[in-house]
C-alpha angles and dihedrals in degrees: 000000000000120000112237115217113211127200105264128218099276101175145001111284093007112136100164143003141199119251101233101175138353112222093194135051134220111273092023121128111240130197125220110269091014111144104261113169142001115227125185125211118179101322100329121095115209124199110213121203125214114263092204140038120235141081125318101244100178138354106220102186119046128219113281092025127120117246123192124221106268094023118127111254103179143348123239120200105213096161105077106354093253126117114258115256112274093235092061093061126054120239117274092254097049096039092073122068118257090276089074092051093051098040118143091261092062119092121219115241116260113276094012116139112247093200137027097177090241132113117288114263111252127232119243087269090052094249124144118245110245139132121250090253092054091048090050090051090052090052092047091051095043093243122149100229091201088070096050120104111226120229097175128099111304091007094298115165110241131201089254090055090054094049092045092055092044091054092049095252134117124269117281113281119257094255091055094045093049094047095082105059099060113164116233118214112241120235128207111279095021119141119212120205121184114251101233145127120019094350089057092050091050091051092050095046095046092049090047092052094049092048095050109031122066097226125210126165131213124191132200133170122232130205102222098175094113091043091054091050092050092049091050090053093047097043095086092050090051091050089055086058091052098253140102117240114221129170093261097084090055091047091049090052092049091048092052090052091051093047091053091054094042105033094173086076091058095057148095132218115235099206093182093060096026091235134132111228113211107205116224094194125071107221105166119204119214118203107231127191113222132174089261098045143282118332128182112223116196127228103202121215090001092170090064096053128088122236091260092046090051090050091052094046095047091049091049094048095046092049091049092049094049091050090050092243101111114129121233093251089055091058101047143051101052118155098196131013135215121199124190136168093199112211089004091054094123125197103288143355137170104228120206115240116254101240128266092020122092102221143033128188122218118203118204136194121298111227139171110261135168114255135173115242123170090348093306130108108236136169114252135173107248133177136175126240119200123190130189120206137189101245090204088072107018122054120215095250093049092047092050092048090051093054091045088055091052091048091049091059093045094049090050104025093176086077089070090063098036090055094037091233 
């Protein structure tokens, strides 16, 4: 009889995950502890090894499908090295509970109603159908997802359903719920790639942020000539400590100084309780480009670290993220985020806030530009900083003053040390 492998508990609060990629095939011999499947929860991808040796008899949950903790994912025939007969295992689609059939990657059939205004149908285990991102939103907003009526395909609870209940309203109407999954006609030569894994999480989080936060962006230029000179002097010292000194540690320090003076920028809005949460820790997120998409690694207690300590921690986190080894706690819990494209920083951008934060700083390219100083035209190194705020929490004046404070420290970096920021 085939051994059924079930999705284990892979993190606190995790109830389900998305099967990103199977690393084995049906009929393939598999060794004990051999990497078997990649599963994504929130933003962290976990590689799960096989607990047994044998032959993969049947894959029960396909790529891009949602699998609940405790649900059978695949069957391993360890008795005689032969795949189990097909009739003994259900097809991949029907093996998973209804949540897999109505996962976000599935498209509703043409003309099907996306909402009936009734309670969401329950799975055999009595669990509500919802994606990990929607469940996380419900937890963040203090909403019991079991009491939310689903308006998505197959009765799935959507993010809009959660927010509607949290605000005391009814679930989104059918027209609104059905507005999102609009089919796009294919054209000759098109290539279609499933939206899954990290790219899918990014899409969900960006859409969530744009739907909830009232974005506004403020831009200021910064003369970084003195900062560049200081970094050049300190680079050799950093190299002695085995790390490379970029501008990011200085920017992180300046941001922490600004956040302490303007605490409304280091906050979150609890919509469920209608309260603004002022964060007393300074966990700075750093946008990091990886081969799979953008991740935000988190430098915890950044205000307590020296410039060199920040450089070492940022380098470690970025390397870990790009190698796919970042732990879940290193990818969550930020209170403010910085995003930079380095040499490709461009002139201006309007970054999207990293939910549930209320502000995100965009760093753009530093370039030689003519400036007037003491009545003389001189060449200075100048770059733009753009920052997006949630206008529900941060007023325009406060946001502008915050960025001006950050710029003040970067234009005269000795202030960071004089004031022990």
